BAMARDO-642994 format. One record per residue: x, y negated, z negated of N, C-alpha, C in turn. Coordinates in steps of 0.001 Angstrom, whole numbers. Each point is the difference from the previous one (the first is absolute). Layout:
BEGIN
[[X Y Z] [X Y Z] [X Y Z]] ...
//
This chain:
BEGIN
[[-3621 -20625 -2173] [-880 100 1161] [-926 1211 -161]] [[-1296 -237 -41] [-967 1093 4] [-350 345 1447]] [[-269 1259 255] [-376 452 1335] [-1299 786 -110]] [[-960 -370 837] [-1287 677 18] [-223 579 1391]] [[-125 1306 76] [-246 697 1263] [-1448 471 -27]] [[-781 -451 932] [-1442 224 -38] [-492 706 1259]] [[-334 1278 -148] [-611 806 1066] [768 -77 1317]] [[1306 141 -77] [850 -118 1188] [-23 1300 805]] [[-214 -132 1304] [-8 1142 912] [942 -273 1155]] [[703 1053 426] [924 -110 1126] [113 1362 663]] [[-141 28 1320] [108 1253 752] [1058 -128 1069]] [[594 1128 342] [906 90 1138] [-601 1025 953]] [[-630 -494 1057] [-751 884 875] [-1195 555 -767]] [[-129 1309 -21] [-1097 626 -739] [364 308 -1441]] [[1247 -278 -361] [478 352 -1337] [-234 -1150 -974]] [[-849 189 -1034] [-221 -1062 -992] [1121 -12 -1038]] [[950 -914 158] [1129 -75 -932] [-436 -533 -1357]] [[-925 -957 -9] [-578 -535 -1233] [-1513 15 155]] [[-680 501 -1013] [-1443 200 110] [-717 -698 -1155]] [[-145 -1317 127] [-704 -766 -1026] [743 -67 -1318]] [[1286 -317 49] [839 -26 -1198] [-223 -1290 -792]] [[-223 153 -1297] [-111 -1152 -910] [959 212 -1161]] [[711 -1062 -371] [1015 112 -1048] [295 -1379 -568]] [[102 -89 -1323] [357 -1253 -662] [1385 153 -631]] [[901 -949 310] [1376 44 -505] [234 -1246 -831]] [[402 194 -1237] [146 -1111 -938] [1290 -775 243]] [[15 -1243 -450] [1186 -844 96] [1149 640 -770]] [[1151 138 645] [1177 546 -664] [11 1504 -147]] [[-952 688 593] [-87 1457 -137] [975 694 939]] [[471 1161 -416] [783 893 862] [-882 1199 308]] [[-496 47 1238] [-971 1007 414] [623 933 1030]] [[-220 1293 -170] [450 988 981] [-1170 467 846]] [[218 87 1311] [-942 639 918] [556 1384 288]] [[-686 1015 -495] [496 1370 49] [-945 875 811]] [[558 866 827] [-839 909 762] [827 782 994]] [[-567 1046 578] [715 786 1003] [132 -774 1305]] [[783 549 938] [125 -610 1320] [-1375 -98 652]] [[-275 -1168 621] [-1283 -193 668] [-1122 -414 -919]] [[318 -323 -1247] [-1057 -359 -961] [-463 -1442 152]] [[797 -852 665] [-375 -1399 199] [784 -974 -847]] [[924 491 -810] [698 -892 -931] [878 -1038 703]] [[726 398 1041] [844 -962 715] [-857 -979 802]] [[-1090 469 578] [-905 -902 720] [-570 -1053 -941]] [[-351 396 -1213] [-512 -961 -978] [1074 -1016 -357]] [[1236 459 -214] [1098 -919 -317] [224 -987 1131]] [[-35 482 1226] [216 -873 1158] [-1154 -984 188]] [[-1208 405 -381] [-1143 -924 55] [163 -1110 -1029]] [[511 339 -1179] [252 -1020 -1023] [1087 -966 473]] [[993 547 721] [1113 -825 473] [-379 -881 1178]] [[-1073 336 717] [-355 -734 1207] [643 586 1243]] [[509 1238 -107] [587 686 1150] [-1046 844 732]] [[-1116 233 -651] [-1175 631 616] [-1218 -821 -415]] [[-1001 -62 873] [-1212 -759 -317] [-1186 955 -38]] [[-762 4 -1100] [-1139 914 -123] [-1121 -350 962]] [[-787 1013 317] [-1152 -197 875] [-1201 -532 -770]] [[-11 247 -1295] [-1061 -540 -863] [536 -84 -1412]] [[-697 -757 -837] [436 -201 -1372] [851 -1243 -155]] [[416 -268 -1232] [774 -1202 -307] [1196 332 -891]] [[1040 -837 140] [1164 52 -883] [190 -1405 -560]] [[-88 -127 -1313] [73 -1309 -655] [1249 -90 -863]] [[721 -1120 113] [1116 -324 -889] [-463 -1136 -909]] [[-57 257 -1287] [-483 -1020 -956] [-1320 -611 462]] [[-880 840 529] [-1320 -437 421] [-70 -602 1386]] [[1149 -193 661] [23 -591 1328] [8 1102 1049]] [[-862 -93 985] [-114 1006 1043] [1230 -37 909]] [[765 1084 -4] [1210 97 814] [-135 1073 1088]] [[-1199 485 232] [-206 1171 853] [626 -148 1377]] [[-145 -1157 615] [504 -215 1353] [1189 -964 40]] [[588 -263 -1160] [1164 -894 -69] [1257 770 395]] [[892 -641 733] [1210 669 470] [918 357 -1164]] [[874 960 243] [954 422 -1029] [887 -1158 -439]] [[392 -846 957] [901 -1110 -307] [-620 -996 -967]] [[-1332 -96 11] [-683 -984 -850] [-491 589 -1321]] [[311 1252 -277] [-488 631 -1241] [1003 -55 -1149]] [[1236 -431 269] [1051 -36 -1025] [149 1375 -672]] [[169 995 854] [154 1372 -472] [1432 457 229]] [[606 646 -1005] [1299 622 163] [-193 1470 312]] [[678 492 1052] [-195 1381 430] [1346 716 11]] [[49 1165 -655] [1214 816 -19] [-311 1320 696]] [[769 296 1057] [-230 1198 790] [883 1148 -491]] [[-393 1197 367] [763 1185 -391] [1419 -29 561]] [[167 -483 1224] [1304 31 660] [759 -1322 -119]] [[-317 -782 -1029] [734 -1223 -370] [-177 -1143 1001]] [[232 256 1327] [-142 -1032 1037] [904 -1199 -266]] [[1229 265 -444] [968 -1078 -211] [690 -359 1312]] [[480 -1231 91] [760 -443 1168] [1452 442 -164]] [[455 872 873] [1345 576 -142] [1112 -1028 153]] [[-244 -1019 836] [1046 -977 289] [62 -1106 -1050]] [[-895 37 -973] [-23 -1020 -1047] [505 574 -1319]] [[649 -842 -779] [436 403 -1331] [-1215 231 -896]] [[243 594 -1142] [-1071 208 -980] [-650 -1326 -362]] [[824 -1016 -259] [-534 -1310 -387] [-853 -600 1110]] [[441 113 1255] [-767 -548 1115] [-1300 767 203]] [[34 1321 -197] [-1228 785 85] [-1024 -494 -1014]] [[450 -226 -1222] [-917 -449 -1054] [-522 -1394 305]] [[861 -843 554] [-368 -1399 249] [-840 -182 1254]] [[-109 1023 823] [-590 -155 1337] [-1375 -656 -29]] [[-892 482 -855] [-1366 -531 -32] [-56 -1463 -378]] [[978 -474 -748] [54 -1407 -380] [635 -843 1104]] [[1028 560 670] [713 -761 1029] [-839 -242 1244]] [[-972 881 279] [-807 -172 1217] [-1210 -906 -215]] [[-193 -460 -1224] [-1095 -945 -222] [296 -1313 716]] [[-1048 -703 339] [163 -1222 778] [-328 -1234 -833]] [[662 -1081 364] [-288 -1297 -589] [138 -43 -1504]] [[-985 -623 -634] [46 -210 -1442] [-118 1296 -782]] [[-481 1064 643] [-140 1279 -702] [1341 706 -183]] [[1026 -454 736] [1308 655 -82] [799 -599 -1153]] [[378 829 -980] [799 -522 -1118] [1386 -440 461]] [[669 -754 -832] [1368 -424 313] [945 1193 -60]] [[1174 -138 598] [992 1080 -30] [359 371 -1427]] [[113 -990 -851] [349 264 -1394] [-1105 781 -699]] [[-1248 -361 295] [-1129 697 -626] [-83 1445 491]] [[267 186 1303] [-21 1359 552] [1099 839 -622]] [[1193 -568 -123] [1120 729 -589] [-295 364 -1457]] [[-615 -932 -734] [-337 268 -1398] [-1039 1108 -108]] [[-972 -5 914] [-1046 1040 -10] [605 1367 324]] [[932 27 958] [654 1262 355] [791 538 -1182]] [[739 -854 -666] [786 434 -1152] [-906 514 -1123]] [[-1118 -678 -181] [-969 421 -1022] [-539 1401 303]] [[-304 251 1259] [-567 1285 380] [1050 1113 -1]] [[1234 -317 394] [1073 989 -94] [175 466 -1440]] [[-103 -922 -911] [108 360 -1422] [-1203 836 -429]] [[-1195 -375 467] [-1219 709 -377] [53 1459 438]] [[487 249 1220] [51 1373 516] [1335 674 -294]] [[812 -664 -846] [1275 556 -471] [955 307 1143]] [[144 -994 911] [980 81 1079] [938 -1208 -41]] [[227 -523 -1199] [880 -1160 -153] [1342 265 677]] [[486 -996 745] [1313 110 617] [20 736 1324]] [[-1151 508 446] [-32 762 1255] [-633 -793 1146]] [[-215 -1282 -197] [-661 -811 1024] [763 -73 1297]] [[1320 147 -40] [813 -103 1204] [107 1292 783]] [[-496 1102 -542] [66 1272 715] [-1088 76 1076]] [[162 1009 865] [-989 253 1045] [-762 1284 -327]] [[-1215 179 540] [-801 1185 -332] [745 1318 174]] [[856 94 1022] [730 1247 240] [981 333 -1118]] [[320 -996 -829] [951 200 -1095] [-696 343 -1319]] [[-1312 189 58] [-781 275 -1208] [-572 1413 39]] [[-303 516 -1177] [-708 1287 -96] [-1473 -213 334]] [[-720 1114 186] [-1430 -105 296] [-758 -707 -1098]] [[320 313 -1239] [-672 -655 -1117] [288 -1489 -54]] [[1236 -397 311] [342 -1419 11] [-711 -724 1138]] [[-97 648 1165] [-720 -637 1124] [-1472 -203 -341]] [[-594 953 -712] [-1402 -168 -380] [-156 -1150 -979]] [[978 -216 -860] [-56 -1146 -926] [110 -1313 759]] [[830 -19 1054] [106 -1210 823] [-1346 -292 667]] [[-649 1046 519] [-1313 -186 634] [-1011 -554 -1000]] [[69 466 -1229] [-907 -488 -1037] [296 -1464 -328]] [[1291 -334 -106] [375 -1390 -281] [-443 -921 1127]] [[141 453 1249] [-417 -827 1142] [-1500 -266 -44]] [[-781 1026 -374] [-1454 -187 -90] [-367 -971 -1108]] [[772 -11 -1084] [-291 -885 -1134] [494 -1425 222]] [[917 -190 944] [640 -1301 188] [-1000 -1105 304]] [[-1058 349 721] [-955 -1019 449] [-1115 -241 -1023]] [[188 493 -1225] [-1022 -136 -1050] [-1365 474 491]] [[-117 1278 354] [-1257 498 563] [-1128 -11 -1015]] [[-1208 -158 499] [-1167 73 -877] [-280 1441 -400]] [[423 933 856] [-182 1419 -277] [1146 745 671]] [[477 1047 -654] [1099 814 524] [-555 1361 391]] [[251 404 1258] [-502 1263 535] [1178 880 386]] [[-52 1265 -401] [1081 935 288] [-574 1274 609]] [[505 374 1179] [-487 1177 705] [1021 1123 -123]] [[-296 1000 -844] [912 1120 -254] [1416 -525 -223]] [[195 -878 -986] [1286 -703 -118] [1196 896 -287]] [[-244 1191 -563] [1128 856 -359] [37 1285 831]] [[-800 57 1050] [-150 1229 767] [1273 472 676]] [[923 -924 338] [1206 379 723] [1178 300 -924]] [[-240 6 -1297] [1082 158 -971] [-22 1378 -636]] [[1157 428 -511] [33 1298 -667] [-634 -101 -1378]] [[-261 1154 -618] [-809 55 -1220] [606 -803 -1146]] [[1324 86 -170] [652 -695 -1112] [-128 -1506 149]] [[251 -505 1220] [-97 -1443 250] [-1444 -466 -132]] [[-933 817 453] [-1421 -352 -113] [-384 -268 -1444]] [[414 911 -887] [-363 -151 -1409] [605 -1264 -594]] [[1241 -292 384] [654 -1209 -497] [-723 -1253 484]] [[-372 -29 1279] [-651 -1185 552] [-1427 -182 -502]] [[-656 1088 -385] [-1325 -156 -613] [101 -902 -1229]] [[973 286 -837] [184 -796 -1218] [336 -1446 347]] [[811 -163 1060] [365 -1351 402] [-1208 -776 510]] [[-851 653 790] [-1188 -672 514] [-907 -421 -1146]] [[-174 862 -977] [-840 -337 -1153] [604 -1181 -759]] [[1319 13 -176] [666 -1101 -710] [-169 -1308 769]] [[202 53 1320] [-113 -1215 812] [-1431 -507 20]] [[-952 917 87] [-1410 -418 -40] [-321 -700 -1309]] [[445 569 -1114] [-288 -602 -1294] [681 -1359 -143]] [[1174 -166 646] [728 -1266 -83] [-644 -1089 846]] [[-602 375 1135] [-562 -998 909] [-1497 -223 -201]] [[-725 1033 -408] [-1441 -116 -176] [-786 -69 1287]] [[630 325 1141] [-694 -53 1296] [-947 1190 131]] [[-1220 -266 428] [-940 1089 294] [633 910 1046]] [[106 1287 -328] [754 926 847] [-841 1232 325]] [[4 367 1275] [-710 1200 460] [993 852 768]] [[113 1270 -353] [898 854 758] [-691 1284 410]] [[354 461 1193] [-536 1228 570] [974 1137 -268]] [[-532 1143 -384] [839 1175 -181] [-846 1261 154]] [[656 1076 419] [-658 1309 -34] [561 817 -1160]] [[937 -609 -760] [682 672 -1108] [-742 -311 -1298]] [[-743 987 -500] [-810 -262 -1190] [843 -307 -1224]] [[1166 616 -124] [874 -292 -1138] [404 -1464 0]] [[309 -516 1192] [360 -1405 157] [-1153 -904 -426]] [[-1200 308 467] [-1168 -821 -319] [-309 23 -1491]] [[33 1177 -608] [-360 120 -1409] [1035 -641 -905]] [[1266 -2 428] [1056 -583 -825] [28 -1519 79]] [[-291 -549 1193] [204 -1420 237] [-1218 -886 -237]] [[-1165 473 391] [-1144 -887 175] [-762 -283 -1296]] [[-618 -1184 -40] [-986 -304 -1050] [-1278 779 273]] [[-397 14 1281] [-1149 795 421] [332 676 1332]] [[-743 1055 280] [187 760 1231] [-1339 82 724]] [[5 -320 1299] [-1179 191 846] [279 1194 902]] [[-822 1035 -106] [215 1233 751] [-947 26 1190]] [[583 143 1196] [-788 4 1235] [47 1364 661]] [[-1084 315 711] [-47 1177 851] [-1011 -251 1110]] [[408 237 1222] [-873 -163 1173] [-643 -1385 43]] [[795 -1019 -334] [-478 -1372 105] [-930 -458 -1093]] [[-114 778 -1077] [-906 -327 -1109] [785 32 -1308]] [[-239 -972 -870] [620 25 -1325] [-741 1012 -864]] [[736 972 -493] [-577 1062 -817] [-67 -371 -1475]] [[987 -752 -471] [33 -410 -1404] [1029 -1109 -169]] [[-293 -921 -905] [945 -1033 -405] [100 46 -1514]] [[1216 68 -523] [143 42 -1446] [1454 -61 -403]] [[241 -28 -1299] [1362 46 -499] [594 1368 320]] [[1311 129 -45] [607 1314 252] [-575 1104 -882]] [[-232 -290 -1271] [-553 1037 -880] [-1442 320 360]] [[-766 -995 445] [-1406 250 364] [-109 907 1224]] [[785 -270 1044] [-137 810 1204] [562 1404 -207]] [[954 140 -923] [568 1325 -264] [-862 800 -969]] [[-461 -644 -1068] [-689 724 -1071] [-1522 -4 140]] [[-531 -950 769] [-1453 -56 193] [-314 -208 1474]] [[375 952 856] [-228 -155 1450] [-1479 -95 330]] [[-313 -831 984] [-1402 -251 349] [-619 1135 796]] [[825 740 728] [-544 1067 836] [1064 1054 267]] [[-371 1027 739] [903 1120 258] [1209 -436 820]] [[-184 -929 947] [1144 -436 794] [1052 -648 -887]] [[-409 -930 -847] [954 -688 -875] [693 996 -923]] [[-763 913 -563] [567 971 -934] [1036 876 694]] [[-274 401 1234] [924 851 720] [1196 -745 551]] [[-157 -1313 218] [1073 -787 610] [958 -579 -1031]] [[-525 -405 -1142] [826 -653 -1015] [414 1018 -1058]] [[1283 224 -116] [486 946 -989] [-119 1432 475]] [[707 898 -684] [-81 1417 324] [-1246 604 -631]] [[-591 966 680] [-1188 651 -542] [-196 1366 640]] [[-417 950 -809] [-470 1283 518] [-1438 -189 464]] [[-299 492 1186] [-1349 -164 568] [-690 1356 44]] [[-1186 60 -599] [-768 1238 -49] [-1387 -221 595]] [[-357 805 970] [-1347 -52 563] [-878 968 -788]] [[-1191 -441 -340] [-886 858 -769] [-1429 -470 35]] [[-728 250 -1082] [-1420 -294 -44] [-387 -416 -1410]] [[-911 -953 -82] [-536 -436 -1293] [-1409 548 -159]] [[-235 593 -1167] [-1329 463 -378] [-206 -280 -1483]] [[-1042 -790 -282] [-349 -271 -1392] [1113 -640 -807]] [[720 -931 617] [1037 -726 -733] [1299 756 -161]] [[177 1104 739] [1236 774 -58] [545 184 1421]] [[1280 -288 159] [682 210 1275] [704 1350 -46]] [[-153 787 1048] [652 1307 65] [746 135 1322]] [[1229 480 -131] [827 309 1158] [808 1241 -353]] [[-455 1138 448] [675 1249 -354] [-39 224 -1499]] [[1170 215 -609] [88 251 -1427] [-67 -1271 -844]] [[-17 -1156 667] [74 -1267 -727] [-1395 -592 -147]] [[-342 -354 -1239] [-1288 -622 -293] [241 -1254 -817]] [[-626 -1120 423] [230 -1292 -635] [-1327 -712 -235]] [[-48 -794 -1050] [-1167 -852 -226] [-34 -1081 1072]] [[-1206 -272 515] [-132 -1022 1052] [-1224 -864 -258]] [[-13 -713 -1121] [-1167 -833 -305] [-209 -1095 1041]] [[-1239 -191 390] [-332 -1065 942] [205 337 1454]] [[516 1199 299] [211 393 1392] [-1186 840 458]] [[-581 -350 1149] [-1186 694 493] [325 1443 377]] [[-990 856 -151] [172 1395 398] [310 91 1499]] [[854 944 345] [363 214 1394] [1498 95 162]] [[443 34 1254] [1431 93 291] [736 -1200 -581]] [[1192 241 -541] [761 -1059 -652] [1488 298 100]] [[803 -1029 -248] [1456 128 0] [534 -503 -1326]] [[876 777 -616] [637 -405 -1255] [1471 -300 257]] [[492 -1071 -619] [1414 -364 67] [570 74 -1416]] [[1102 711 -134] [642 163 -1304] [1449 -468 132]] [[373 -1055 -738] [1382 -461 13] [889 1071 -637]] [[1217 215 497] [881 1006 -592] [228 -176 -1499]] [[91 -1268 -461] [246 -220 -1429] [-1264 212 -838]] [[-1140 236 646] [-1242 253 -730] [-315 1493 -84]] [[968 834 389] [-36 1432 -274] [926 261 -1189]] [[-500 637 -1037] [796 197 -1211] [34 1477 -392]] [[1037 364 -775] [53 1342 -568] [-1159 172 -975]] [[-567 1208 -57] [-1163 234 -861] [-19 1448 -445]] [[-702 221 -1091] [-222 1379 -459] [-1107 611 843]] [[66 1311 173] [-1051 688 765] [-1343 -213 -671]] [[-1010 -238 807] [-1327 -223 -555] [-804 -890 916]] [[-1047 -571 -537] [-912 -829 792] [754 -1167 629]] [[-181 -171 1286] [614 -1119 710] [1388 276 525]] [[674 1030 -480] [1350 315 455] [-51 1031 1120]] [[1031 -23 846] [97 998 1064] [1469 317 227]] [[246 1131 620] [1371 473 187] [617 -614 1255]] [[1281 -351 -128] [770 -525 1119] [1306 785 80]] [[251 617 1134] [1243 738 204] [1045 -954 550]] [[1096 -183 -730] [1033 -975 344] [813 503 1187]] [[158 -866 1013] [796 349 1175] [1285 -806 100]] [[-47 -1232 -443] [1175 -870 144] [-1 -1045 -1109]] [[1174 -292 -551] [159 -1031 -1022] [1063 -978 481]] [[-349 -1284 63] [919 -1026 498] [165 -1101 -1048]] [[1207 -149 -574] [213 -1084 -963] [135 -1348 688]] [[-691 -999 -518] [113 -1367 480] [45 -924 -1204]] [[1218 -298 -442] [162 -836 -1183] [-611 666 -1221]] [[-853 -711 -733] [-597 561 -1218] [-1188 923 269]] [[-305 239 1271] [-1186 781 367] [408 1236 796]] [[-703 1105 -253] [159 1205 808] [-1250 172 862]] [[214 40 1305] [-1119 250 915] [-105 1498 234]] [[-1191 516 -215] [-240 1433 98] [-1010 267 1107]] [[386 861 942] [-916 436 1044] [-422 1432 -293]] [[-1302 260 147] [-486 1346 -280] [-1295 302 723]] [[-506 1205 -250] [-1253 438 621] [-951 519 -1066]] [[-1289 -256 206] [-1019 569 -880] [-236 1456 401]] [[-810 703 -778] [-254 1420 267] [-638 218 1369]] [[-773 -992 485] [-638 163 1308] [803 -674 1124]] [[1271 -333 -277] [906 -457 1052] [54 -1481 260]] [[-618 -825 -820] [35 -1453 212] [1325 -563 -512]] [[630 -833 820] [1273 -609 -387] [-255 -1247 -838]] [[722 -142 -1096] [-110 -1167 -870] [1396 -472 -388]] [[118 -1304 -232] [1236 -574 -520] [-287 -628 -1346]] [[901 246 -948] [-127 -571 -1338] [1286 -746 -335]] [[-100 -955 -918] [1172 -744 -470] [17 53 -1520]] [[1042 630 -559] [116 162 -1446] [1211 -765 -514]] [[-114 -541 -1216] [1138 -661 -627] [1133 1009 -170]] [[1214 -440 306] [1152 890 -22] [526 246 -1403]] [[-237 -920 -914] [564 85 -1348] [-384 1308 -678]] [[984 676 -563] [-261 1220 -754] [-111 1250 846]] [[18 -138 1354] [-100 1168 856] [-1416 543 49]] [[-269 846 986] [-1346 511 215] [-129 1481 -346]] [[1111 700 -14] [-57 1406 -383] [-565 922 1056]] [[7 -415 1265] [-411 924 1050] [850 -238 1237]] [[-97 879 960] [781 -75 1217] [-846 508 1160]] [[491 -174 1251] [-774 492 1151] [-356 1477 -145]] [[-1258 295 323] [-517 1354 -146] [-847 181 -1238]] [[187 -869 -1009] [-800 93 -1229] [-1409 -528 243]] [[-905 468 -823] [-1377 -477 47] [-267 -827 -1253]] [[-502 -1227 197] [-265 -892 -1119] [-1465 -423 33]] [[-508 -350 -1173] [-1364 -509 -116] [40 -1527 42]] [[-830 -582 850] [-76 -1451 112] [-1455 -442 -75]] [[-177 -1269 -332] [-1337 -588 -49] [52 -1388 633]] [[-1141 -493 428] [-90 -1308 643] [-443 -1025 -1038]] [[864 -982 -242] [-360 -1068 -934] [-1015 -958 611]] [[156 -262 1291] [-864 -977 671] [-20 291 1486]] [[-1136 -209 630] [-107 172 1445] [-893 -1102 563]] [[228 -351 1238] [-848 -950 726] [-815 837 994]] [[-1304 -61 -120] [-864 855 813] [-956 -873 809]] [[-56 259 1298] [-824 -793 909] [-865 924 852]] [[-1224 -419 233] [-881 756 899] [578 -31 1406]] [[-126 1129 701] [548 99 1358] [-882 -767 972]] 
//
């Protein structure tokens, strides 16, 4: 199922939740809608689902205009953050619910429903748990049941709103892998909302980044991280040191730090430097002193916090192998391998 979103706008009172949003989603794609609170990502998801109706623009499924079509007629599977399972029903009945409430010829036989439930229990790796009730499951297992229930009706598109938001970090990471596996097994066009950039970059084929009701950039995880379209994307996706300064004649200056800035117009500018793009260097052109304040090991990487001579705080990430040969209080020379610089 391809989805085409064309100049969609939606307001709540005076607040423009979506401001002329356009987006193309390919058949079988796993797309993340990423952005801060209030960016419009959930409103866009609900508009695709038919739970909200835009004031202008169109939403097309495989070229068919679905803008004003009800949610029930869109064949959309929706997974909520809080599962929304029926407590009085077994796991199997929860999964079967969407099939059992169909009417007439659209309702499969009991045998077909049972076979579909068993198939989905196996897919989400809950074999043998169909007779349990939601209260007897862990949070991660309940989220898998919610996913199986959404898939039971063979949806044309699967929508997930902060699907792992209520889970602890360890379970979240495990379920990310499961969602990717299930998506690859089913091939259903899938869109999920998250404010967790790590989740989006790990799971998605592409990421659409929203802010204030506008899409700032759409691209693969590596594109939005390594080639951000603007200062908002650069500051929002991934860790970065932010330096305010000025560009003159192709050079950016901020205190003791000077960087090449080809193509950036003269005037006030902001530079973003990823921690891993600060490297140890010999004293000389391009290098500057950093006084180490804190060293934090994280797996194979050491995160170093320090200050420049004029008091600017910077974070660096160095490979742990072989040791670094310095400690808090030492002064080291560092250089910038790469920076993203944008006019203010």
